[in-house]
N, C-alpha and C positions, 0 to 999 in steps of 0.2 A: 503597814497595811498588807504587804505581800505575805509577811510571816503569819499575821492573823488569818489571812485567807487560807494558807496551807494548814495551820493548826485546826481551823474550823472544818476544813475538808476532811482532815484525819479524824477528828472527833465525830463528824457525821458518819464516816465509815465505821468507826469503832462502835457507835451506838446501834449498829445493825447486827452485832454479833449475837446469834441465837435468839434475836428478838423480832417479833412481828407486831403490827399494830394491834391494839387492844381488841379490836373487832374480829381478828382472825383467831379461830379456835386452835388450840394446841393439844397434841396427844398427851395423855397422862397414863403412865404405867401400862403402855401397850394398847391403849384404847383412845379413839378420837371420836368425839360426838359432833356430828354434822347435821343433827336434826334441825329442820327448818331451812337448810341450805338447798338451793335449786341450781343444778349445774348449768341450766340454760339462762337463768336470770342473774345469779350472783357471781358468775365468772369463774375464775380459776382459784383454787385453794392450794396452799403449800402444806404438804403432810409433815409439818415440823412437830417436834416434841419428843416424847419418850417412846421408843420402840422396845419391845421385848427383845432381849439380846441373849443369844445362845452361843457361847464361845466354843470353838473347836468342835462344832457340830454342823452338819449339813442336813437339816430337816426339810422334808417336803410337805406340801399340804396334806397328803395322805397320812403322814406320820402324825400330824396334829389331829386329824379326824379319828385315828385309831385310839387316841387317848394314851399312848405309850410314851409320849414325850415328857422329859423331866421338867421341872420348874426352870424358868429362865435364869441364866447366870446373873442377870441384872437388867437394867434399862439404859438404853443408849440414846442420848439426845442428838437429834439430827437438825440441821447439818452439823457434821463434826467428824473427828477421826478417833478410832478406838485406841490408837497408840498414844494419844494425848490424854484422853479421859473417857472412860466408858465403864458403866456399872460400878462406879465408885473406885475404879482402879485403872492403872495404865497397863495396856496389853502391848505385846510386841507388834511391830508393823507387819512382820511375816506371820501369816496364819489365815484361818478361815473361820467363818461364823455364819449364823442364821439370824435374821431380824424378822419380826412379825408385828403387824399392826392390824387391829380390828377397827373398822370404821362404821359407826351407826349413823344412818341417814334415812330420810324419807324415800319412799319408792321414786325412782328416777325414770323418766321416759327418754328414749333415744340412746344413741351410742355415746360412750364415754371413753376417756383416754388418759394415760399418764404421760408426762414429759420427763424423760430420764436423761441426766447428763452428769459427768464428773463423778462417777462412782469408781473408786480405785480397788482393784484394777481389772477384776473379772466378776461378772455377776449373772444371776438368773432371777426373774421376777414372775411370781404367779399372782393372779387375782381370782379368788374363789375357785382355786384348784386348776385354773387355766394358765399355762405358760404364755405370757404376753410379751416378754422382752428378755434378751440375753446379749452379752458381749464377752468375747473370749471364751475360755474354758475354765470352769470352776473346779479346782482340784484340792487335794489335801496335802500336797507337797509342791515344791518348785518345779519338778519335772512334769507333773500332770497339769499344772496351771499355765494357761496362755493369757497374757494380759492384752486387753483392748480397751480403747476409749471411743465410744460411739455415742453421739447425741441422737436420740430417737424418740419417737412417740410410740406408745403402746396402747392401741385401741382395745376396748372390751365392751361388753354389753351386760348390764345387770339383769338378773331374771325379773320378770314382772312381779311386782309386789315385794321384791326383796328389800330388806331394811338394814342389812349388814354386809360389809365387804371384808374379806380376809386377804391381806396383802402379805406375801412371804417373799423374802429376798435372801438368796444365798450369795455369799461374798467371799472372795479369796484374793490374797495379795502376797506375792513373793518378789516383786520387782520394783516397788516404789517405796519411798520413805513415809508415805502416808497411806492409811487404810481407812476407808469409810466414805462418807458423803461430803464432797466439797460443796455441793448445792442440794437443796431439798428437792424431793420428788414432788411434782405438781400434778394436780388432778382437776379435770373439768370436762365439759362436753367435748366431743370429738372435734367439732368445728372450731371451738375456741382454742384448744390445744394446738390444732394444726395451724391456725392463724398465728399463734404465738411463735411456733417453730419457724414459719416462713418469715415473720417479722424480724426475728433474731438473725436469721440467715441473711436477710436483705441488709440489715445493719452492718453485719460483718463484711458483706461485699462492698458496701458503700465506703466503709472505713479503709478496706484493702485498696479499692480503686483510687480513693483520694490520695492515700499515701503514695501509691505507685505513680500516679500522675505527677505529684509534687517531686518525687524522686527523679523521674525522667526529665522534668522541666529543669531542675537545678543541675543535673548531669549534663544536659544539652547546653545549658548556659556556660558551664565550665568548659565544655568542648569548644565553644565559640570564643570564650575569654579565659585563656589558661591562667591568667594572673589572678582570677577570682577563685582562690582556694576555698573560701568560705562556701561557695556554691557546691564544690566537690564534697566537702564534709557534710553539709546539710543534705545533699542528694543521697549520699551513702547512708546517713542516719535514717532518712525517710524510707529508703529502700529496705533496710533491714527491719525497721518497724513494720513495714507492709508484710514482710516474710513472716514475722512473729504473730500477726493478727490471727491467722487460722489455727494457731497452736494454743491459743488461750481462750478464756471465756467458755463458749460452747464447744470448742475444739472440733470444728467441722472438718479438719484436715483428714480425719479418719473416715468421714462420710464420703470424701472425694477419693481418697486412696486407702481403701480398707486393708490392704496388705502391707502397709508401711511398717518398717522395722520399729519396734517399741523403743529401743535405745535412741534412735534418731528422733523419735517423737518427743522423748524426754529432754534430749540435749539442746534442740533448737531454741526453745524459749530462754534457756539460761545463757547459751553462747551469744545469742543476739543481744541480750541485756548487757553482758559484759562488753561486747564490742561497741555497742551504741554509746556507752559511757566514754569510750575513747573519742568517738566522732564528735560528741557534743562538747567535750573539753577542747579539742582542736578547733572546733567551729568558733567557740567564744574567744579563744586566743587569737584567731585570725581576724576577728572583728575589733578586738581591743588589745593589740599587742603592747601598747604603752602601759596598760594597767594590769594585765594578767601576767603573773610571774611564770616564767618558763619552767621552773622546777615543779610547779603544780601540774602543768600539762605532762611533763615527763613522768611524774608519779602516777598520773591517771593512765598514761599510755602503758607504763610498765605493769601496773596492777591489772589493768584490763586485759592486756595481752597474756599475762600469766594465768589469769582466771579463765580466759577463753581456751587457752591450750590445755589447762588442767581439766576443764569440762569436756573437751573432746577426747581426752585420753583415758579418763577414769569412769567407773560406773556411777549411776545416779546417786547412790547412797553417799558417795564421797563428795562430789562437787556440790551436792545440796547443802553441805555444812558450810560452804563458802558464802551462801546467800546472805545471811544476816550481817557478817562483817563487811561484805561488799556494799550492802545497803547502807550501813553506817558511814562507810567511806563516801558513798554517793551523796548522802545528806550533807556531809562536810563540804564536798565539792559545790553543792547547791548554795550553801551558806557563803562560801568564798566568792562564788560567781555573783551573788546578790551584792556582796561588798564591792566587787569590781564595778558593777553597774551603777551603784550609788556614787562612786568616785567619778565615773565617766559622766553621769548626769550632772554632777556638781560642776564639772568642767564644760558643761553645755555641748557635749558631743551629740551630733545630729542623729536622731532616730533612737536614742538610748531609752527614752520612756516607752516607746512602742515595743522595743525589744524586751524590756523588763516585763511588760504586761504579758507578752507571749511566753517568756521564760517562766513567769509565775504560774501560768496555766499548765505548762508542761511539767514543772516541778511538783505542783500540787497533785496532778494525776499520777506522777511517778511515786510519790509518797503514799498515795492511796493504794497503788499496786503493791507496795511493800506490805501494807497492812493486809491486803487481800491475800497475798502469798503466805502471810503469817496467820491466816484464819481470823483476822480481827474484823473483817468486813466481807460481805458476800455480794457486793454490787458488781463484781466482775472487774476485768482489766479496763481501766479508763485511759491508759497512756496513749492509745491511738487518737482519742478525742482531744487529749491535751496537745498531742503533736499537731492536730489540725489547727488548734488555736495558735500554737507557736508558729506554724508555717504561714498562717494567714497574716500574723504580725510581721513575719519576715518578708512576705510579699509586699506589704506596705513599705517596709524599709527599703527593699530593693527598688520599688517603684519610685520612692523619693530619691534614692541614690541615682537611678537612671535619669530621672527628671533633672536633677542637678548636673549630672554629667552631660546630658543633652544641651542644657542651657550653656554649660561651659564650652561645649563643642561649638554651639552656635556663636558664642562670643568670640572664641578663638578663630572660627571660620571667617566671621566678619572682619576680625583683625587681620587675618591672613589675606583675605581678599583686598582689604585696604592696602596692606603692604605690597601685595602683588601689583595692584594698580599703580602704587607709587613707584615700584620697580620699573613697570612698563613705561610710565611717564618719564622716569629718569633715563631709561635707555633711549626712548624716542627723542627726548630733549638733548641728551648727550650726542646721539646720532646727528641730530640737526646741527648742533653746535660744532661738531667735527666736520660734517660734510660741507657746510657753508664755506669755512676757510679753505678746505681742501679744494673746493670748486674754484675759489679765487686763485689759489696758488697754481693749480694745474692749468686753469684757463689762461691766466696771464702769461704763464711760461710758454704755453703752446702758441699764443698770439705773438709773443716775442720771437719764438723760433720761426714762425711764418712770416716775420718781417713787418709787423705792425709799426715798429719804431725805426725801421730801416734795417739794412743788412748788418748782422752781428759777426764778430770773429768766430772762427770754428770752435775755439776753446770755450767761448761763452755758450755757444749752441750745445756743446757736449754737456756742459754743466747744467744747463736748463733741462736737457733731456734726462739727466739724473734726478733733477727735482721732480719732473713729471713722473718718472718711474717710481720714486719713493712715495709720492702723493698717491699714486694709484694702488701701491701695495698697502698703504695705510687705509685707503678707502675699502680695499678688499677685506682688511681685518675688521673694520667697522661692520661690513656686511656679514662676515662670518659670525661675529658676536650676536648680531640681531637674529640671524638665521638660527643659531644654536638656542637662543632664548625662546624663539617661537616654536622650534621643534620640541624643546624640553617640555613646554606647556601645551603642546599639541594645538597650537593656534594657527598652524599652516594648512591651507586648503589646496588640494591638488585639482587641476583642470586637466583631465585625462583626454588623450586622443590617440589614434593609431598612427605610429611614427615609423618611418622607414629608418631602421637602425643604422644601415650603412651610410646614409646621407648625414644623419646626426653625428656619427663618429667622424666623418670627413670634415664637417664644419669645426668640430672640437679640435681635431688635429691641426687644421689650418690656423685657427686662432692661437694655438699654443706654440706654433713653430717659431715665432720671434723669441720665445723664452730660451731657445737653444743657445743663443749668443755666440754663434760660430762654432759650437762644439760639433764633433763628427758623430752625430747621433741620427740614425734613420728612423723616421716615423712611418709606420706601415698600418694600413687599414685592411685587415683580412676578414672583415665581416662579409658574409655572403649577401648577395642581392635578394630582394623580395623577402627579407626577414623583418617582420614588424613586431613592435612591442606596444603595450598599452601603458602610457606614461604621460606625465606632465612634461612637455618639451623643454620649458625653461629649466625645470629641476633636473631633467636628464642631462642637459648641457652643463649644469652646475656639477653634477656627479662626475661626468666625463672630464670636465676641466680640472676638478680637484685631483682625480686619480692620474690623469696624464701629466698635470703640472707637478704632482708629487714624484712621479717616475722621472721626469726631466731633472728635478732637483737632485736626485741621487744617482743619475746616470751621466758619467763623464764621456763615455764612448760606447759604441755598439748600436743597439736598436731598441725601440719601444714599439710593441706590436699590440694592436687591439683586435681581438677575434671574438667570435660568438658562435653559438650552436644552440639547437633546440634541446631542452631537457624536460621531457614530459609536457606539462602545460605551461612551462615557463621558457624563457630564453636566458641562457647563461652567457654573460659578457666577461671576458678576461682581458686584463691589462698586464702585459708581461714586459719586463725590462731586463737589461743586462747590467744593472747598476751594482752598487755595493751590497745590496741585500739588507735584510732586517734581522738583527740578532734574535736568537731563540727566546731570550729572556724578555724581549720587548713585544713579541708578537701577541701575547695574550692581552696586552693592554694598549695595543697600537691604536685602537679605535676609541680610546677614552679621550675625554677633553683635555687639552693642554699637554698631551703626550707626544713626544718626538723620538724618532729612532736615533737621531744624531743632532740633538739640539745645540750642542756646543759649536759644531763646525758648520751647521746649516742654518739658514734663516727660516723663520716660521713661528707660528703661534701654537701649533698643535691642535687647531680647531678644524682644519680642513677635512681630515678623515673622520672625525667625530660627527661633523655635519653630514658627510657622505653616508655614513652608516645609518643615521636616523632618516635621511631622505630615502634610502633604499628600503628600509623597513616600513616607512610610510607608504611606499608603493606596494607593499606586501611581499617584498623579496628578502633575500639574505645576502650577506657579504662575508667573505673569509679570505685568509691569506694562504697561498699554497707555495711550496718550494719544489719545483720540478727537479728531476735527477740531474739536469745540466747546471744546477746552481743558480738559475735565474730566480727572480722574484715575480710572483703572479698574484694579483688581487682579482678575485672572481666575485661577481655578484649576479643575482637573478632578478628578472623583471617579468611580469605576467604577459602572456600573449593576448592579443585582442580576442574578445569574446566572440565576435563575428567578423566576417570579412568586410572591410570597408576600404575605401581608397586611402592609402597611406599619405600622410602629410609630414612636412618637415616643420611647419609652424602650426601649433595647435589650433588657433583660430585667428585669422588675420584681423587685427584691430582689437583683440581681446586685451584689455589693459592689465598688466601686472608688473610688479617690480621684477626687474630682470635678474637673471643669474649673474654671476660675477662677470661674465663676458658679454652679457646682453643676449636677448633671445634672437635678434637679428644682427648680423654684422653690418657695419657701416656701409660696406660695399653692396650688400643686398638692398639696403634702403636707397642708396644712390642709384642702383639699377631701376628700382621702382620709380624714383623721382624723375628719371630720364626717359620714362615711357612717353611716346608721342601722343599728343592730344588727338582725339577723334577729328576726322576731316571737318574743317570749318566750312561755314556757309560761303557761298560764292561772294567775293568782295571782301572777305575777312582775311586779308593777306598778311597781317602782322604776325611775325613769328612769336612762339611762346617765350623764347628767351628774352625778348624785349619787354614782354609783360612782367616777368619776374624781376628783371633788373629795375631797381628803383621802387620796388614794392615797399609800402609803409608798414613797419612792424612796431607795435606798441609793447613796451616792456614795463611791467609793474613789479618793482622790487625795492625794498627799503635798505638793502645792503649796497653801499657804493662800490664795493669790490665786484659784486655780481653784475652790476650795471656796466662797469668798465669791461669785464670779461665779454659780455654779450655785445657791447658796442664794438669792441675790437674784432670779434668774430664776424659780426654781421656787416659792418661797414666795409671790411675787406672783401666781402662777397657781393657788394654793390647794393645793399639794401638801405633804405631810409629809416633810421632808428628814431623813435619818439619815446622818451622816458617819462615815467611817473613814479614818484617816490612813495605814494600811498594810494589806496583804492579810490578815495574821494576825488583826488585830482584826476584819476583816470576816468571816473564817471562824468565829471564836469566836462572833460574834453569830448566824450561821446555825446553828451546832451547838447553840446554847442554845435553839433553837426559833423564833427570829425569822425570819419569811418576808416580805420586802418584795414590793411589787407590781412593781418594776422596779429594775435596777441599772445605774449609770453608772460605767464603769471607765476609768482611765488605763492605758496600757501600761507606761510607765517608772515602776515602783514599787519601793520597798525590800524586800529579803528575798524577793520573789517577783514575777515579771512579771505583768502583767494577763492575758496569755494563759494562764499556769498557773492563776491565780485563776479565770478563766472555765471552764477545764477541770474544776476542783474543784467549781465550782457546778453544772456539768452532771452531775456524778456524783450529785447530790442532786435537782436539778430539771431538767425538760426545757425546751426553748426555748419551749414553749407555756405552761408553768406560771410561769416567771420570765424575762421578756425581759431581755437584757443588751445595752447599747449601749456601744461603745468611743468615748471622746472623747479623742483623743490628738494629739500633734504629729507622729506618724510617718505620713507620707503615701504611702510607696512601695507599689507594688502587692504586693510580696512580704509586707509587713506586713499589708495588708488581707486577703490570702488566708490568712495564718496566723491572723488574728483570727477569720475565719469558720470555719476548720478547728477552732479551739478551742471553737466553739459560739455565737458572737455572733449576735445578731439584726440588728444594724446597726453601721455604722462611720462616725464623723464625725471630721473633722480640725479642729484648732484653727488659727485662730480661727473659730468657728462663728457663723452668723447666728442670732440669738435666735429669730426666728419659726420658722425651720426646726427648731431644736432642740426647741422646745415642740410643734411640729406632729408631729415624729417620736415624741416621748414619748407624746402623746395617741394616735397611731396604734397604737403597740405595746401600750399599756394596753388600748385597745379590742379589739385582736386577742387579747390574753390573756384578756380577759373573755369574748369570744365563744367562744374555745376551751374555757374552763371550762364555759360554758353548753351548748355542743354535747356535751362529754364527759358532762355530767349527763344530757342528753336521750338520748344514745346508751345510757348505762347503764340508764335507765328503760325505754327501748324494748327493750333486750336482755332485761331481766327479763320484760317482757310477752311477748316472742317465745318465751322459754324456757318460760313457763307455757303458752302456746298450743301449743308443740311437744309438751310433756308430755301435754296433753289430746288432741292429734291422735294421739300414739302409743298412748294408751289406747284411743281410738276405733278405731284401726287394729287393735289386738289383739282388741277385741271383734268387729269385722267379720270378721277372719280366723277367729275362733272360730265365728262365725255361718256363715261359708262351710263350715267343717268340719262343723258340725251339719247344714247343708243337704246336704252330701255324704252324711252318715249317714242323713239322711232319704231321700235318693234310694236309698241302700243298703237301707233298711228297706222302702221301696216295692217295690224289685226283689225282695226276699225274699218279700214278700206275694204279688207277682204270680207268681213262679216256684213258690212252695209251693202256690199255688191249684190248679194242674193235677194234681199227683200226689194231693193230698188230695181233690180233687173226684172224680177217677176212683175213688179208694179208697172214698169214701162211696157213689158210685153202685153200684159192684160189691157193697159190703156190703149196701146196701138190696135189691138184686136177690136176693142169696143169702138174706137174711132172709125175703123174700116167698116164695121157693121152698121154704124150710124150713117155713114155716107151712102152705103148701099140702100138702107131703109129710106133715106131722103130722096134718093133717085127714083125708087119705086113709087114713093108718094108723089113725086113730081109727075111721073108718067100716068099716075092715077090708077095704077094697077096694084096698089097695096091691098093685100088681103089680111083678114083678121088673124089667120094662123101665123102669117109672117110677123105681124105685130106682137102676138103673144110670144113667139119664139125669141124675138128681139128683147122683149121685156124680161124674159127668163134669163137670157145671156147677160143682159145688163145687171140684173140682180146678182148673178154669180160673180160677174167681174167686179162689182162693187164690194162683194164680200172678200174677194181675193185682195183687192187694193187695201181695204180696211185692215185685214189681218197682217199684211206685210208692212203697212205703215205703223201699226202698233208694235210689231216686232222691231222695226227700226227705232221707234221711240224708246223701247226697253233697252236696246243696245246702246243708244246714246246716253241714257240715264246711268247704265252700268259703267260705261267708259268714263263718264263724268265723275262718278264716285271713285273710280280707280285713280283718276287724275288728281282728285282732291286728296285721296289717301297718300299719294306720292308727294304731294306738296306740303301737307300739314302732318307733323308727327304727333298726332293725338290718339289717345286710347279710345277704342269703342268696341262694342260687341259685334262680331261678325261670324257668319257661318263658314266654317273651315272648308267644307267640300264645295259649296257654291263659289267661294272666292277662288279656290284652286281651279275650278272649271273655268272661271273667267280669265285666270292667268293662262291656262292652256289655250283658251280661245284667242287671247291676245298674241300668242306666238304660233298660232296654228299654221301660218304659211311656212315657217321653218320646219315644223313637224311634218307637214305634208311633203315638203321637199326632201326631207331626210328619210321618210318612211319608217321612223322609229315608232314604237308603240308605248304609250304611257298608261299605266294601270294604277287606278286610285283605290286604296283600301281605306276609305274614310266614310264613316256613317253620315247620312244626309242631315241628321239632326245635330251633329257635332258643332257646338259654338264655343267661342273663347273670347276673352277680353284682352286686347292687346293693340299693337300697331299694325293695321292692315297694310299701310304703305310699306313699312319695313318688311312685312311678310311677303308682299308682292316682290320687292327687290331680292329678298333672300331666295325665294323659290325660283324666280326668273333667272338669277345668276347661276343657281345650281343646274337648272335645265340647260341653259346656254353653255355652261362649262362641260356638261356631258355631251351635248351635240357637237361641240367644237373639238374636245380633247379625247373623249372616251372611245370613239369608233373611227375606224379607217373609212376611206371613201367607198361608198357602195355597200357598206356593212349595215345590216339591219339589227336592231337591238330592242331591248325592253327596259323601261324605267319604271320602277315600282315605288309608289309613295304611300306611306302609311301614316296615320295620325290617330292619336288617342289622348284622352285627357283624364286627369284625376283632380283631386281637390286642391292640388298645389301648382300644377304646371301642365302645359300642352307639350307632348312629346311627338316629334315628327321624325320619321325614319325615311331617308331618301337613298335608294340603291339603284345602280345601273350594272349591266352585265358586260361592260366594255373591257378594255385591256388593262385597266388598273393603273396604279401609280408606282414608280420605282421606289424601293425602300429608302434610298438616300434623300428623296425629296419629301417624304412624309413629314419629318420634323419641321420643314420650312414651308409646308403647303399653304399656310395662311399668311405668310409674309408677303409684303408688296413685291410686285414685279417678278414673282416666281411663276414661270410658265414653261411648257414643253413645246409650244408651237408659236414661237416669237414671229416666225415669218408667215403665219397663216391667220393673222388677225388677233392672236392672243396677246393681251397686255399684261397679264400677271396680276391684275387688280380685282378680278371677279370674286375669288374666294377671300381675298383680304377685306372687300366690302361686306361679304357675308359674315365674316368673323366679327367685324366692328359692329354691324347691326345686331347680331345675336348677343354679343357680350356687353357692348357699351349702351346701345339703344334699349334693348330688351332686358339686359341683366341676366342673360341665360348662359348656356354652355353649348359647345359644338365639338364633336369628336369625329375624326376621320379614321376609317378602317379600310385598308386596301391591300390586296394581294395581286402582284403583277400577273396579268393574264386571266384574272378571275373577277374583275370588276371592282367598284369602289362604293362604299357606303358611308353616309353621314348620319349622325344622330344629333338632333337638336332638342334641347330642353328649354322651353320658353315659359318662365314662371308667370303665374297670375299676379296682378298687383295686390298689395297688402290689404287695401279696402275690400277687394273682392273676397280674399281669404277670410277676413274678419266677418264679412257678411255670410259667407258660406258656413263658417263656424257657428 
């Protein structure tokens, strides 16, 4: 099928040689009949056919008009080359000639144009005597001829009514192997020719851009994956094809670079063709190395390199002769490649079918280009388009390959993750299995040394101490292995804090001092004070312990000094010793795993310094070995300084749980000091000492290992504790559910039927951390296990094997904390009860004071009533007394008989006036009684009603008028007489009365006269009242508490401190409003009250 496709494409190209469709007119004997052709309607026509040919003559249109020109040498068929066949004979490639064509046509409207390209190798063109196009210089010899290849359009305009065109072409060639027209001259309307020119150029740009992008893509792919040589070969192939595109077909390279050297213009297409054959051979070989014979590739490389070199070093006439032999060689290579692909496809090689389709497209277009270069077709170069097909297929192949590679990577990643998980589980399990027997061995040995079975001989004690020492060394090895594995996989998390470096070094030196074993070695701490570092304290102790321990191991006498200094933004720490030193050959790899300077004579695994290096780098520092001039050995490392100044600590965070460094984050002595802290002073009557409470404390141990139980039993019973054992969590839960409550629980993590984490969570459902402390004692040292333990509710987390002193110290600490917590809870409960009683008493007192305030207000009301009733009643009494005296006098005169008419009339007049006075004052008294009755009702019942604000305010002033007159202060009301509101008049009475009395009592000194201004205004939502006095104001520190109960400035002058509190409660709680106080000392006080209208009123208003 592929061969048939190639043959068909070749035949299709061959069928175009000198032929046009039957409907296209052709020139005959120098004349072309285009009658009936319309340049605007019928499109573009190719001026193919027989042109009049004048060999070795350069005639101009004027020569033809003069009639002096001879007969043509013959007729030249275009497109074609005269050195191949012209006018019935073959002419040499070097030479010059004139071609002439007469075109008969109907008169044309509008501008017309010719499209000229690929005329070798210099020309000039006239249309009806007008020079319309030229390229290079046309001459009669090589020296006077300048070759150029320019694709151009030649616009011209036919004269009105003109029915014949004369086209004259002068042509000269002395530099190319072909002379003539490779492509026909095309003619049409100016717009259509210009559109054709742009379309062809856009196609060239598209092909150039596509090939360039593909080249860059594959070259970038090779840069990323250097093993993908096929990407390099295909990228170079695509790149050189992209370079060749502007040099073929319409050859736009001369349009872009008109001064380009002619030899370079000729060499590039040939050299690229030769070179690309090498690339494609190497590309196919890289894809199918099993099937593609290496000699074939070597042959293509040698022939291509030789042809390329020959092309670059010789003139065009020479290397052009290589073209046909090389084309035949290429065809042979194509056939062999197809054979290889058939074999690969038969073996079911992935992607071979896709590759074969792309290669067939490329091969077909290459064969077509061979025919095009041999003048057997005039379709132009199709190789760039074949390359696009080829690259598209290659992209599919690469996509499939990457998809398979990605799937393989996913599969391998899943497998690696599973293996890594298996490895982690193995390390954890191995660690657990090693730590548990080590804990038993060390613990039992320590308890025997301490005399759990009675006093032992000194030799036995020494042997047991060696057992303990060996066990701890093995435990350290297990820890190093786990640390190295975590650091290698970056599973270690740092908890940084600001650490006092001198204190940290002091602790490390103290802990390592027992390792000296009596050797005369001095440990010196030369770290300056107040030098802090940002580090994880546990890991810093591990770094220092490893380096100091390593120095002790190799130092038999002398000194080991730890010093430090600032180094830019870091702190450099140096551990210097006077030991045997490190050989030069070992220094480069001393920080590698399992590497030792003297592994034969010294103990160790070689992991300590490897772990140290990774821990330093995890902190963001560096570590190196130095050899000072005095022959000492110095290991220096850097740690970052704190980002900001904070209080330095020796422990990162008290209570932060994490697996300890090899020596533990706290020494047993530190924990013992904490456990020995005195309890806060006990309540009176609690005279029992703390020691008696700890002695006999009940401790629940849950562990399924008999050895672990025995170790803990020995340690704890010797310290006076009551030990209760449970072999599994179910038994422990049954004891707890039966009512048994221990003082502390020690749990293992790896337990049957239920993990220690689950058991701890169940315990926390019943008891809090303060009621029942829980300590995990387990062989699981990983950070994730520690975090899970504390998430489950643990108080502490220890890993096996544990130091006996540290275990006992931590138990004492947690027991004391639990006891203190219970004591504090008891005291808090007692004091809460006392506070509740005091609060109830205060609330009762407050209620009584509020009632007293109300009674005081009623007293003021009664006083006001008495004062106001005094006037009308006094006037009435006076008038009545006067009338009684006049009546007695009138009766006396009447009894004497001397009563005159005028006296009777005067008496009647005075009686009438007195009656009017009595009636007016009695009615006034009646109104006062009704008003006071309403006020009393308002104070008794908290009911909403509509009331006049100004009238009610005047009644309030009337009720306290005796105090106002006594104080001689002036009250000014800025309230409209018609202002009404809906609310609680009784609450309003108490609010305004308390504000007035507060000002009269607190705002002014004795004898001072002042002014109180009250404003009121209302809108659709609320009544706003502003109350202000010009008194001495309130101190700033009292303003935030001014509405609190019992806050007063005149406790000794009758102030209870409840007045403003009552106002606040009435405004906020009864009325649902707000009140704000604004006061400046010495400038008075103002209150603003916002009293909202009820919702029903608002809705009615709306």
